[in-house]
C-alpha positions in Angstrom: 166.3 160.5 36.5 163.0 159.1 34.8 160.7 157.1 36.9 160.7 153.9 34.4 165.0 154.2 34.6 164.1 154.0 38.4 162.1 150.6 38.7 164.5 149.1 35.8 167.2 150.1 38.2 165.4 148.9 41.2 164.6 145.4 39.8 168.5 144.9 38.9 169.5 145.5 42.2 167.0 143.3 43.4 168.9 140.7 41.6 172.3 141.8 41.6 173.3 145.1 43.0 176.9 144.5 41.5 175.6 144.7 38.1 174.2 147.7 38.6 177.2 149.6 40.0 178.6 148.3 36.5 176.1 150.6 34.5 177.4 153.6 33.0 175.9 156.9 34.3 174.3 156.7 30.6 173.3 153.1 31.8 171.8 153.9 34.8 169.7 156.6 33.3 168.6 154.5 30.3 164.9 153.3 29.8 162.2 151.9 27.0 160.0 154.6 26.8 155.9 154.1 26.8 154.8 157.0 25.1 154.2 156.8 21.5 155.8 153.4 21.2 153.7 151.6 24.3 150.4 153.4 23.0 151.2 152.3 19.2 151.6 148.7 20.4 148.0 148.7 22.6 146.7 150.5 19.4 147.6 147.7 17.5 146.1 145.3 19.8 143.0 146.8 20.6 142.4 149.3 17.7 140.1 147.0 15.6 138.1 150.1 13.4 140.7 152.6 12.9 144.5 152.9 14.2 146.1 156.5 13.4 148.6 155.8 16.2 152.0 155.1 14.0 153.9 157.0 11.6 153.6 154.7 9.0 151.3 155.7 5.6 148.6 153.0 4.3 146.0 152.9 1.6 143.0 150.4 1.9 144.2 149.2 5.1 147.1 148.0 3.6 151.2 149.4 3.7 152.0 151.9 1.3 154.3 150.8 -0.8 156.4 152.4 -4.3 156.0 149.1 -6.9 159.4 150.1 -8.1 160.7 148.9 -4.4 158.5 145.7 -4.0 159.8 144.6 -7.2 163.2 144.0 -5.7 161.1 142.1 -2.8 159.3 139.0 -3.6 156.0 139.8 -2.0 154.9 136.3 -1.7 157.7 135.4 0.8 158.3 138.4 2.4 155.2 141.0 2.2 155.6 144.7 2.9 154.2 144.2 6.5 157.4 141.8 6.9 159.6 144.1 5.2 159.0 147.9 4.9 157.6 148.4 8.4 159.3 149.3 11.6 160.5 146.6 13.6 160.5 147.2 17.3 163.6 148.6 19.0 163.9 145.2 21.2 164.0 143.2 17.4 161.7 141.0 16.0 160.0 138.7 19.2 160.6 135.4 16.7 164.1 135.9 15.8 165.0 137.1 19.1 163.8 134.0 20.1 165.3 132.0 17.2 168.4 133.1 17.9 168.5 132.6 21.8 167.5 129.0 21.0 170.2 128.9 18.3 172.8 130.2 21.4 171.9 127.5 23.5 172.3 124.7 20.4 175.5 125.9 19.2 176.8 126.4 23.3 175.7 122.5 24.8 177.3 124.3 28.1 174.5 126.9 28.1 172.4 124.3 29.6 171.0 124.5 32.7 172.1 128.2 32.5 169.9 131.2 32.3 170.2 134.1 30.1 168.9 137.5 28.7 166.9 137.1 25.3 168.9 138.5 22.9 168.3 142.6 21.9 168.9 143.1 17.8 171.6 145.3 17.0 172.2 147.1 13.6 175.8 144.5 13.4 178.3 144.0 15.7 180.0 147.3 15.2 176.4 148.9 16.3 176.5 146.4 19.4 180.3 147.1 20.6 178.8 151.0 20.5 175.7 150.4 22.3 177.7 148.3 25.3 180.0 151.4 25.4 176.8 153.5 26.2 175.3 151.0 28.4 178.0 150.0 30.0 181.5 152.3 29.7 182.3 155.8 31.0 184.9 158.0 29.9 188.1 156.8 31.9 186.9 153.3 32.3 189.2 150.9 31.2 189.1 148.5 28.4 191.5 145.6 28.4 192.5 144.3 24.7 195.3 142.5 23.1 197.8 144.3 21.2 196.5 142.7 18.0 193.1 143.8 17.3 190.4 144.9 15.1 191.4 148.7 14.8 187.4 149.8 15.2 187.6 148.9 19.0 189.8 152.3 19.4 187.3 154.3 17.5 184.1 153.1 19.4 185.6 153.0 22.5 188.5 155.3 23.0 188.1 158.3 20.1 184.0 158.4 20.5 183.7 157.1 24.2 187.0 158.4 25.6 187.5 154.8 27.3 191.2 153.7 28.1 192.7 150.8 26.0 194.4 149.1 28.0 197.0 146.4 26.1 198.8 142.8 26.6 200.5 141.0 24.2 198.3 138.4 22.3 201.1 135.6 21.8 203.6 134.1 23.6 206.6 133.1 22.8 205.8 129.4 22.8 203.0 130.6 20.2 199.6 130.0 22.0 197.7 132.4 23.7 199.7 134.6 26.3 197.8 133.8 29.5 200.6 135.5 31.7 200.6 138.7 30.0 196.7 138.5 29.8 196.5 137.8 33.8 199.4 140.5 34.6 197.5 143.3 32.8 193.8 142.2 34.2 195.5 142.3 37.7 197.4 145.7 36.7 194.1 147.2 35.9 192.1 145.6 39.0 194.4 147.2 41.1 193.4 150.4 40.2 190.0 150.7 39.9 186.6 149.1 41.1 185.5 147.9 37.4 187.0 146.6 34.3 186.1 145.9 30.8 187.7 142.7 29.2 186.7 142.6 25.3 187.6 139.1 23.8 187.4 138.2 20.4 187.5 134.3 19.0 187.8 133.5 16.3 189.9 136.6 16.4 190.4 139.6 14.2 193.1 139.7 12.5 194.9 136.8 13.7 192.3 134.5 13.0 193.0 132.8 16.3 190.9 131.3 19.0 191.8 130.3 22.1 192.5 126.2 23.3 190.1 124.4 25.5 192.6 124.8 28.3 193.6 128.6 27.4 189.9 129.6 27.3 189.5 127.8 30.7 191.9 129.6 32.7 190.8 132.8 30.8 187.5 132.4 32.4 189.2 131.2 36.1 191.7 134.2 36.2 188.5 136.6 35.1 186.4 134.9 38.2 189.3 135.5 40.5 189.8 138.8 40.1 185.9 138.9 40.6 185.8 136.9 43.9 188.7 139.7 45.4 186.3 142.3 44.7 186.7 143.9 41.1 183.8 144.3 39.1 184.7 142.6 35.9 182.4 142.8 32.2 183.6 140.4 30.3 182.4 141.3 26.4 182.9 138.7 24.2 182.9 139.2 20.4 181.6 136.2 19.1 181.6 137.6 15.3 183.4 134.8 13.6 181.2 132.3 15.9 181.1 129.0 14.5 184.5 128.7 12.1 186.9 127.0 14.1 188.9 124.7 12.2 191.0 122.8 14.7 190.6 120.1 17.2 192.1 122.2 19.9 190.0 125.5 19.1 187.4 125.7 21.9 184.3 124.9 20.1 181.5 127.4 22.1 182.1 130.5 23.2 184.0 132.0 26.3 180.5 133.3 27.1 179.2 129.9 28.4 182.6 129.9 30.8 181.9 133.1 32.7 177.7 134.2 32.5 177.2 132.6 36.2 180.1 132.6 37.8 180.3 135.0 40.2 177.8 138.3 40.9 181.1 140.3 40.1 181.5 139.0 36.9 178.9 139.7 34.2 179.2 137.9 30.6 178.1 140.1 27.7 177.7 138.0 24.2 178.0 140.2 20.9 177.2 137.7 18.1 175.2 137.9 14.9 174.1 137.2 11.4 176.6 139.1 9.8 179.6 136.5 9.6 177.8 132.9 10.6 175.1 133.3 8.1 176.9 135.1 5.7 174.9 137.8 5.2 177.2 140.9 6.1 175.3 143.9 4.4 171.9 142.7 6.2 173.5 144.2 9.5 171.8 142.2 11.9 173.7 141.4 15.1 172.5 140.5 19.2 173.2 141.4 22.8 172.8 138.9 25.2 173.6 139.1 29.1 174.5 136.6 31.4 175.3 136.9 35.6 174.6 135.1 38.3 171.4 136.3 40.0 169.4 136.1 43.2 165.6 135.3 42.6 163.8 136.3 40.1 166.5 136.3 36.9 163.8 136.8 34.1 162.7 140.4 35.6 167.1 141.0 35.7 167.4 140.3 32.1 164.0 141.8 30.9 165.7 145.3 33.1 168.5 145.2 31.3 167.1 144.2 27.7 164.8 147.1 28.2 167.7 149.7 29.2 169.9 148.3 25.5 166.6 148.5 23.6 165.9 152.3 25.1 169.5 152.9 23.9 168.8 151.3 20.3 165.6 153.3 20.2 167.5 156.6 21.1 170.3 155.8 18.7 169.1 154.7 16.0 165.5 153.8 16.5 165.4 150.2 15.4 166.9 147.8 12.8 166.2 146.9 9.3 162.5 145.0 9.5 163.3 143.4 6.2 167.1 142.2 7.0 165.8 140.9 10.6 162.8 139.0 8.4 165.1 137.8 6.0 167.5 136.2 8.5 164.9 134.6 10.2 162.9 132.7 7.1 166.7 131.2 6.4 166.8 130.0 9.6 163.4 128.4 9.5 164.3 126.7 6.3 164.9 123.2 6.1 168.4 123.6 4.1 169.6 126.2 6.9 172.0 123.7 8.6 173.2 122.1 5.2 174.2 125.0 3.7 175.9 126.3 6.6 178.1 123.3 6.5 178.4 123.7 3.4 180.3 127.0 4.0 182.0 126.1 6.6 184.1 123.1 5.1 185.1 125.7 2.0 186.3 128.6 4.2 187.9 125.2 6.4 189.8 123.9 3.2 191.1 127.5 2.2 192.7 127.6 5.6 194.1 124.2 5.5 195.5 125.2 2.3 197.3 128.2 3.3 199.2 126.4 6.3 200.0 123.6 4.0 201.5 126.2 1.3 203.4 128.3 4.1 205.0 125.1 5.3 207.5 125.4 2.5 210.6 126.4 3.4 211.0 129.4 0.4 209.1 131.7 2.7 210.9 131.2 6.2 213.6 133.9 6.0 210.9 136.6 4.7 208.6 135.9 7.2 207.0 134.2 10.5 203.5 133.1 10.7 201.5 133.8 13.7 198.8 130.9 14.9 196.0 130.7 13.4 193.0 128.1 13.8 189.8 129.7 12.9 187.9 132.2 11.1 188.7 134.2 8.2 192.2 136.0 8.6 196.1 134.8 9.6 198.6 137.0 10.0 202.0 137.2 9.4 205.2 138.9 10.7 207.7 140.3 8.2 211.5 140.0 8.8 212.9 142.6 6.4 210.5 144.8 5.2 208.2 147.4 6.5 204.2 146.1 5.9 202.7 149.4 4.8 205.9 150.2 2.2 205.2 146.4 1.2 201.2 146.7 1.2 201.7 149.4 -1.4 204.4 147.9 -3.4 202.2 144.8 -3.9 199.5 147.0 -4.5 200.8 149.2 -7.3 203.2 146.5 -8.8 201.2 143.4 -8.6 197.5 144.5 -8.3 197.6 142.2 -5.0 195.5 143.9 -1.8 196.4 143.1 1.9 196.2 144.8 4.9 199.1 146.1 7.0 199.1 146.6 10.7 202.0 148.4 12.6 205.1 148.2 11.3 205.6 144.6 10.6 202.4 142.7 10.2 200.4 141.7 7.1 196.4 140.6 7.5 195.5 138.1 4.7 191.8 137.5 4.1 191.9 133.8 3.2 188.0 134.1 3.3 188.1 135.6 -0.4 190.8 133.5 -1.6 190.0 130.5 -3.9 192.3 127.0 -3.1 194.5 127.8 -6.5 195.1 131.4 -5.3 196.7 131.0 -2.2 199.9 129.9 -3.0 199.8 132.2 -6.0 199.1 135.3 -3.3 202.3 134.1 -1.2 204.0 133.7 -4.1 203.7 137.3 -5.1 203.5 138.5 -1.3 207.6 136.8 -1.4 208.3 138.3 -4.7 207.4 141.7 -3.3 209.8 141.5 -0.2 212.6 140.2 -3.0 212.0 143.7 -4.4 212.5 145.5 -1.7 215.2 143.7 -0.4 
């Protein structure tokens, strides 16, 4: 094991030995290399005459670039130094700090709690992959609901070899299935000394966010299991954070309820600008940590950040400097909050329109509607036809595209529907059901 990894491990053990035990075999061996990176950073500070350390090209002391590239970028606003050069594997320091400050603003319950500085990832998909490397060994269990984003399986099961264990998301009464969740958590905790629980609110594909009471119960269940001796890694996929359209939906991340509850409970927050700031293709995500630490929390979090950044370094080296710069400049813009509120209201009006349309009795014999109160999506459960058969029929006959999930479920992304399109869409789906019936 590298000496740098040994030192990081010692720092983590000193603050919370249970957190160290949760690391995967890769995670225990990870470190952030000094070598070229640290020498280049040192040279950047001290090499005032000539700096020949890093693999970029310069001319006349400035970053070399193709005019055809920079013509697409406003050089007055974003010079080549802030767009074409490598970003640190940790992410741009100013962006990391700005995002952490925003996390505390959006989650007031974090006040007084210590968390890590976020590490930048290439979107949340990449963040999940990094978490899998750092914290999950082949054969470890990851607990998810039966209705989940399909890429979890690709990342965690197919690529990582983790066991995916599912519980039924909704109860017969229509809310979050707390009983099924607790049963599954305790069932898996009885088999092993570490479990990973993945929580996604607002949820893809259903558009559901736990209520305040449901969120409290989820956190209490995981805390009790941790208190009873099982190491619990609670990963919150907050990709659609902030898009909460109804009063009963939690307005803060589950991360806030778990990040300092117990030494055996590690909370990992995955979030990003991707959906929150409507910059899907810029691929800017973040990983943040929170747990109970004895002594110097900063030292433990710095060790976790270095292991995480080391994983990024060994995976894709670093994330887009241009993407990070654009996100940071937008966050610093005085128009930023007003712009976000405007887009939030647009999406909320679409969600409300879907609810109003689906109240119509004409649809009741064709499908049931799953609960939804947030995010981009909602789902219907078909009563009389197969989802995939209907999906293909709608696409071929009416030019309408939806996502089929399993045998009976269809996902509708109301995020990309104008208000006038909502009823047209569901009437077309109804006609498709009648065609096939």
